[in-house]
C-alpha positions as CSV (number, residue, x, y, z in Angstrom):
1,V,0.1,-1.5,9.8
2,P,3.4,-2.8,11.3
3,R,1.9,-6.0,12.7
4,L,-0.1,-6.7,9.5
5,T,2.9,-6.1,7.3
6,T,5.2,-8.3,9.4
7,R,2.6,-11.1,9.5
8,L,2.0,-10.9,5.7
9,F,5.6,-11.6,4.9
10,E,6.0,-14.2,7.8
11,V,3.1,-16.2,6.3
12,Y,4.6,-16.1,2.9
13,D,8.1,-17.0,4.1
14,N,6.9,-19.9,6.3
15,D,4.3,-21.4,4.0
16,P,3.9,-25.0,5.3
17,R,2.0,-26.2,2.1
18,E,3.8,-28.6,-0.2
19,A,2.8,-26.6,-3.3
20,K,4.1,-23.2,-2.1
21,C,3.3,-20.0,-3.8
22,D,6.1,-19.2,-6.3
23,E,5.5,-15.4,-6.3
24,M,3.8,-12.8,-4.2
25,R,3.4,-9.2,-5.4
26,V,2.9,-6.5,-2.7
27,S,2.4,-2.8,-3.4
28,V,1.6,-0.2,-0.8
29,S,0.2,3.3,-0.8
30,F,-0.3,5.6,2.2
31,L,-3.1,8.1,2.2
32,E,-4.0,10.7,4.8
33,I,-7.5,12.0,5.0
34,Y,-7.8,15.1,7.2
35,N,-10.6,17.7,7.0
36,E,-11.9,16.1,3.8
37,E,-8.5,16.7,2.1
38,L,-6.6,13.7,0.8
39,K,-2.8,13.7,0.9
40,D,-0.5,11.1,-0.7
41,L,2.1,10.3,2.0
42,L,4.5,8.6,-0.5
43,D,4.6,11.8,-2.6
44,P,3.8,14.7,-0.4
45,R,4.6,17.4,-3.0
46,P,1.7,19.8,-3.8
47,R,-0.4,18.7,-6.7
48,Q,-2.1,20.6,-9.4
49,K,-5.2,18.4,-9.2
50,R,-6.7,17.3,-5.9
51,L,-6.9,13.6,-5.0
52,Y,-10.4,12.2,-4.7
53,V,-12.0,8.9,-3.8
54,H,-13.7,7.2,-6.7
55,Q,-16.0,4.2,-6.8
56,H,-15.8,1.9,-9.8
57,P,-18.4,-0.8,-10.4
58,K,-15.8,-3.5,-11.0
59,L,-12.7,-2.2,-9.2
60,G,-14.4,-0.9,-6.1
61,V,-13.3,2.1,-4.1
62,Y,-9.9,3.6,-5.2
63,V,-8.0,6.9,-5.4
64,P,-6.8,7.7,-8.9
65,H,-3.2,8.9,-9.2
66,L,-2.3,7.8,-5.7
67,T,1.4,6.7,-5.6
68,E,2.0,2.9,-5.2
69,A,5.3,1.4,-4.4
70,A,6.3,-2.2,-4.8
71,V,7.8,-3.8,-1.7
72,A,9.7,-7.0,-1.1
73,S,9.8,-7.1,2.7
74,A,8.3,-5.7,5.8
75,K,11.5,-3.7,6.4
76,E,11.1,-2.0,3.1
77,T,7.5,-1.1,3.9
78,F,8.6,0.4,7.2
79,R,11.3,2.4,5.5
80,L,8.5,4.0,3.3
81,L,6.5,4.8,6.5
82,D,9.4,6.4,8.2
83,F,9.3,10.0,6.9
């Protein structure tokens, strides 16, 4: 995750194209799967309802109610990982 995150923001910051991308939106979520139990690592408080993996025909595989956080840099992403 650290190398991927660093590279993602490096590519955006150093875009050599003339018509650079004006905006990039990045959101992260961190999920732990252990013994068939799913745990939201951005909000580790106990939940009333269990998290589950869902497959949607158009959206693909996702986990409903999993916390997502918008990030603007690799450093901000690492801060979320450091718990």
